[in-house]
N, C-alpha and C positions, 0 to 999 in steps of 0.2 A: 504494499500500499504506499502511497505518497503521503509526504507530510503536509501538503496543502489541502484544505478542506474543498470539497466540491461545492462551488458556489455560481449561481447563475448570475450574469451581468443584467443589472437592471438599468433602466433609462437614466436614472440619477447618477449611477456609476459612469455610464457612457457621457454624460454631459460634463463630468468632472475632468475628463481627460484633456490633456492641452490641444492634441491634434483636432479635436472637435471643436474647440474654442477657436483655434486658428482657421479652420475651414468656415466656420460660421461667420467670422470676422471678414474673411476674404469674400464671402457671397454677399455680405452686406455692402461692402466697398465696391466690388467689381460688378455686381449686377446692375446698378444704375449706370455705371459707366459704359457697359455693354450696350444697353439699350440706347444711350446717347450717342454712341459712336454709330449705332445702326441707323438711327434717325439722320444723323449728319451725312452718312453715306448715300441715303435715299435722296436727301436734299441736293446733294452734289450732282447726283446722276439726272436730275430733272433738267430738261432743256432751258437754255437760258431765254430770259424774257427779251423781246426785241423792242428797244426803245426807239422812238422817232428821233431822227437827226435833227439838230437845230436849223438846218437849212430847208428842211422840207415842210411844206405847208400842210396844215390838217384839214 
């Protein structure tokens, strides 16, 4: 038999681990940045608006 007791990992145990906290923090920081970057890429892909030249009559 092993010396360590058989113990199931609970959600509370999982949340206390440093990697879980790091991944959660990264998701909070990078999630909005990714959606902002996606919106900027879509805006840059849009066709440019044609502005009338100052010498042309409307």
